[in-house]
N, C-alpha and C positions, 0 to 999 in steps of 0.2 A: 437427506436434506430437505426442509422445507422450502418454500418459495420465497418467504422472506429473507430465509438464509442466504439464497442463491441472488436474489437482488441486492442484498448487503454486500455479497462479494463483487458482483458485477460493479456497483457503484464505487467500491473502494479500488479495485483496478482502474476505473475509469479516473479517477483523479490522483492516480497513482501513476499513471503509464509514463508521463515524463520522467518521473523518476528511475524507472525501470529502463527505461531507454536511455537514460543519461549514464546510468552507472553500468549498464551491459557494453556501452560503447567505450566507454572509459576503461572497464575492465579489458577489453579487446585491446586498445591501443597501449596501454599500461604493460600488458602481458608481453607484447609484439617489441615493445621498446627494451623491456627488461631482458629478453631472450636473444637480442640482438648485440646489447650492451656485456651480456656473457660471453660471446665470440661463438665460433663454431662448435660442435661436440659431434663423435663419432664414437661408435661401439663396434666390438668384432666380436664373435663368439666360436670357442672351440669346443667340442663335445668328447667325452669319455664314455665310451660303453663297456659297463660291467656284465660279468658272466651271471646270469641268472641261477647257475648250479655252484655251490661250494665245493669244489675237486676235493677240498682236505676232508671235507666231512666224508665224501665217499670212500676216499681211500681209508680212513681210520674207523669207518663203519659207524660212526655216531650219527644218531638220528635226532638229537633234542631239538625240542621245539623252541624256535627265536621269534620273539615277537617283531613283525615286518616294521612297524612305527619305530620300536626301539633300532631298529637295522638303519631305517632312514635318518632318524635323529644322529646316528652315529655316523654315516654318510655324509651328513651335512656339516656336523662337527669338524671332520677330519678335511672337507674341502675347503674349510675356512680358517685351518690351523696356521700359525705362523710360520711355523717349520716349512709347511709346504711353501710358502712363499721364499723364504729364505734359499731353501735348494733351488727354487725356479730361479733364482737372481744369480745364484754363484753359478750355475750351469749357462744360462743365457746372456747375462752380462747385459740385458735390456735396462737395467733400472736395479734400485735397492730393493731390499724386501718391503719396506714402507710404501714405496712408491707402486711397488705392484699388489699390495694389500689394499692400497687406498683407491687403485683404479680397478680393482676387478671385484665382481661379485659372483656368487656361484648359485645354482639352483638344480634341484634333482626333481627328474619325472620319470618314475618306474627306474629302469635299469640305467638311464643315462643321466648324466651330470654333465651339466653346460657351465663353462666359466665364461663370462663376459667382461671383457675391458670397455671402460668408458675413457677417452682422453680428447685432448684438441687435435691431435696428429692421428690421421687415420691408418698411416704405418705403423706407428707405435702402439696402437690399440690392436692392431693383428699380432705383431711381435710379443705383447704382453700376454695377450689370452693364449697364443701357442705354447709361450713358455711355461705357463702355469699348467696348461693340460698334459704337456710332455713330461712336467716333474711328477705329475699325481702318481702315476702307474708304480713307480720305484720307491717314492714317499709311503703310498698305502702298502706295498710290501713290506719295506723295513717296519710298519707300526704292526702290520698282521704278524711277522715272523718274529718279533721281537723276543716273545716268550718261548718259541721253540728254539731260538738260538740259544737263550739261556740255559736251557734244558739239554740242549748237545754240549754247552761246554762244561754242564756239570758231569754229564756221563762219561765224555772224554776226560775230566781230571779224576774220577773214579778208576779208570782203565791205566791212567798214567802212575797213579799211586799204588794200585795192586800189582803192577809189572806183570801180570799173567792175563791170558787170553780168556775171557769170559763169554762164552758164546751168547748168555741172555742179554748182556750190556751191548756187545757188537751188534744184534739183532734190534735193541731198541735205537742205537744210536744211527743205525743203517734206515730205521723208518722214519725217524726224525729228520734227517737230512731231504729225503723223499718228500717227506710232508712240506718241510720248507720251499722246497720248491714249487709244488702245487700252489701254495698260499701265494706266492708272487705271480700267479698267472690268471688270477681274478679279473684283471683288466683286459678285456678281448680288443677293445679297438679304440684309436684316438683319432678323432678327426678334426683335423686342422683348420681354423680359420682362413680363409682364402681372400677375406676384403673386410673393408668396414662400411656401414651404414650411417649416413648422417643424420644426426637426432635432433640436432639443434642450428640454426633455428628452422622450425616447421611451422610457416604462417598459417596453415589450414588448421592444425592440431592447437598451437599455440591461442589461436583466435578463439575456438571452442572453449579451452579452458578459461581462459580469461572472460569471455563472455559467461561462462556458468557461474564463475567466482563473483561476477559483477550482479549476476542475479539474485545470488545467493544473497549478498550484501544488502540487495536491494529490499529482500523479501524480509530481512532482519529489520531494517530500517521502518520499512512499512507498519511490520507487527508492534514495534516499540512505539512508532508515531499512533498508530491506532489505539493502542492501549493508554496513553497518556492524553490523546485529544478527546475533550468530552465534547465537542461541539455537535449540536444536532444536524443529522442529515437525512433524516426519513418521516415520513408523516407518523409510522408507528411510533417512533420515539417520542413526539409530540403529543400523542394521545395517552401514551403509557404514564407522562410525567405530568401533564396538565389534566388529565383525567377529564377531557373535552375532546368532540369530536371536531377532526378536519374537514372543513367543507369545502375546500378548495387548493390547489395547487398552482402556482404560476411560475413558469420559465423566468429564468435573468432575464430582464430586459436592456434592451441597449444602454450604451453609457449616457447618462444624464436624461434619460427618457422620463417624461411626467405623465401627460395625459396621453395615452396611448391612441385614444381616437384622433389626434391630430399628427399620427405620424403617417408616411407614405403606403408603410403595409398595416394595415390596422387589423385585418381578418384574424391573424394567427393568436395576436397578444389581445386584441379587443375581445374575442370569443373566450379567452380565458378567464376574463372579469366578467363576462357575461354569464358564464357558468356559475362564477362566486355568487353574483347577483342573485341568479335563479335558486340557487340553494338556500340562500339567506331570506329569501322572499317566502320560500316554504315554510322557514321556520315563523316568520312573523304571523301573529294572530291577533294584533292590535292596529288601530289607525288612530293617527300616525305611529308610526314605529321608530323608535329611538335608539340608534346603535352608534355606540362609541366603538372607535378604532384605536387600538394601543398596541404596545410591544412590552417586552421585558427590559430592553437596553437599547440604547441610541442606535442610528443607523440599519436599522431593520427594514425600511421601506414603508413604515406605516403611513405617510404622508402621501406618496404615490397610490397605496392601495386605498386609502380613503377618498381621494380625489377619483380615481378610475372606477371605484365601487361605485360613487354616486353619480358619475357618468353614466354609468352601466344600468343602473336603476331608473335613470331619466328616459334611456333609451327602451326601456320596458313601458315608456307611457305612463311612468309615474310622476308625480311632482316631489321633487326633492330638496332638500337644503342642506348644504354643507357648509357647519360652523366649525372656525379654527379654533380650537380651546388648547394647542399647544403653546402654554405661556411662558414656555423658557425659549423654544426654538420656532416661532410661527412661519411656514413657509408655503402655506394653502395659496396665499395670493399669488406667490411667483409661478406656482403651477400653470395657474389660470390668467398669468399677465394681467393682473389687476395693479393699476399704477401704486405705485411706492407710498406715497404721498396720500393717499386715500385713507379715510378715517376707518376704523372698524370697532369690534366688538368691545374695545376698551372704553368707546366713548357712552357705551351703554353703562357702564359700571362708574365712571366719574362725573358724567353730564346728565345721565339720564335721558340719553337721546333715543327717538324711536327706532325700533331694530330694521324696520323696513326702509329708513332713510339711509342706512348704511348698507344693504344687500345690493348683490351686481347680479346678473341673470347671465347665463350662458347659454349659448347655441349647443343644441345636442344633434342638430338634424346635419346630414352630409357625413360623407366618409372619413375624409381627410382635408378638414378644414381645420387651420390652427384656432383655437379658442378666442372668442371676440366679446369680452365682458363688457356688459352695458348696465348703466345704473339704474336699478330698479325705479319705475315712474319717470324714466326719460322718454322723452319723443320715440327714440330708437325701441325701447324696450316696448312700449305701447303697441308699436306696429310690427312686433315680432309676432310670429304666429303663435308661439307658447303664451302669449299674452293675451290673444284673442280667443283663445280655447279652440284652436285648429286640431285637437284632437291627440296632439302630441305631448311627450313629458315635457318638463321644464326643469331646470338645475339653476338656483339660486345659490349665491355664495354670501357668507357673513365673515369677512376676513378678519384678522387681529393685526393692526398694524406694527407693534412692537410688542417684546416682552414685556408681562406685567410682574412686577416685583412683588413678593409675597403672594402669588399664585392667584387661585380665585377663593381662598379663605375670606368669610363675610360675603360673598356673592353668589353663594349657593342658590339662595332663594330667588333673587333677582335673575339668575340664568334660568331657574325652573319656569319663571314666568315669561321669559323670554322664549324659550321652548314650547311653552304651554300656548303663546299666543301665535307663535311660527305655524303649529301643529294645525291651525284651523285651516290653514292654506297648503298643507304638505301632507303627502302620504308616509315619506319617508324622512327622518332627520338624521344625517351621518354627521358626528362630531369626532374631529381629529383631534386627540389627545396627546401629553407627553407620554415618555416609558413609564408602566405603573410602579417600576421599582426604583424609579428617580422622584417622582412627584405624586402628590396623593388624588390627584386630579380625578381619576376615573373613581377611586372608592367614594368621593366627596359627594359626586353626581351620580351613583348607584341608585339612589332612592327614584329618580324619575327615566333609568334606562330600562330599555325591553331587552335590548342583546349587547354585547360586547364581542368584537371580533377581535382576536389576538394576532397579532403577525408575527412569524417567526421568518428569519431569515436563514435559509439553508447553508449550513458550513460556519455559522457566524456566532450565534448565540449557544452557550454553553447548557449543558445538562443542570449544573446548579443553577444556574438563572431561572432556568423553567421550574425548577424544584421551589425556588423561592416565590416566583411568580403564583405556582398554584397554592402556596397558602396565604397569597394577598387575595388571590379572587375567591377564596371561600368566604369572605366580608361581603362580596357583590350578592347579597340576596335575593332572591327572586330574580334573577338576572340569566337570561339564557346565554352562556359563555361558547364561542366556537373559534376556532383557531383556522388560519391559511397559511400555508407554507409556502413562500416565494424565494424566488431565486434558485429554483430545483434546476439540475442539468436538464439539456434536451430531452423531452421525451416523444418516444415512437409515434404516440397518439397523435402528434401535429405534423408526422409526415404528411397525411393527408393534402395540407396546402401545398406542396411540392410537386404533386402530381399533375 
């Protein structure tokens, strides 16, 4: 098995561990409850030991070969005969033939036949097993001697009819009588049961059986779920379906986490986006580089990715502009705590406002300070180190106040002009766009894009959606397309931060 297959199995086991544990515990509990509800059960075993040598054959001088398997089958059939249980019931009086038959099972091992009785009463189990075992020798002798008895009766009838003594008939009669006696002696010993063993409930054994049943059912459920669940859970699946490289993976962020550089513990998550920014920077071959961030469906984390990618690029001492172009659900302003009443990109389309008047600047210095948006051109912005050319990167935000009806149809050239003008003072322009399968924004602006980053959330988007996105992204001509897998389970590589 290759490494990818092993990792896939590990991933399946990790996300299904709760189900396995639940069903195993449930199986243990239910099995113990069932066994207790059925009441106690006891078993007793009596044994019959057969002679390894057939005395009748020795006496008659017969040496015909008999198949051992056939003999075993015959003995097993005789030990389960209804006539045997009828004889045992009549002689012992411990129950009816039906009760003895239902409570008794037989098995043969070599020359030993075991009769095991199972009942809720230990004394009755002993009585039943002994009654059947003690009835077996006479029953078996009767079956084996039936043919001989018929021959004896026929010869005796001939002697009675002839009225004379015929030596040859008398000799045959005597030999048959001796043969009948030898046939009844094939059973050497009966080992009676002396006590019963409790077999139910048995907590340890029942727990093991219940746990195994629960585990088996869990495996079936997991197999069925994995067969019908087509959600993406590995970078290899993304690359196969989108036919683009995965340039980064990001672990699942804490709930409601926006800008990871504003969190108390930024090293672990911040470095994930720093690695993504480094990989995309290697792909860039133009300045400014225009990067659109999109996804196949909603709720995959593209706005979070676009915001943290822009911040990571700015921390690389680059001038970055982040534009909110999600015309359906703009949320970049919320991530950076820009006032909700502040105008944004929609003013450019409706009133032809200068873009710089709508931009906000964000400090990217410090490790765990909340973002403090400052209007570009204000006194605070002019006093900021980024504005005075202190050698550090800068991050500017062009928000979108409210959704735009009709999207950006008819505004593409205006948006191109904004990007071109802003590019004079930026190294990177990151554009947050709506899902590519929901709105055509990415396709409409593909003419002035350098890169597209497709955000894929682990365990959310389906293979079908990525296949559809693959067909769409073929229309983004001359645009480098990469993917980033986010929300992946905890990775061993980041255990470095716990040392």
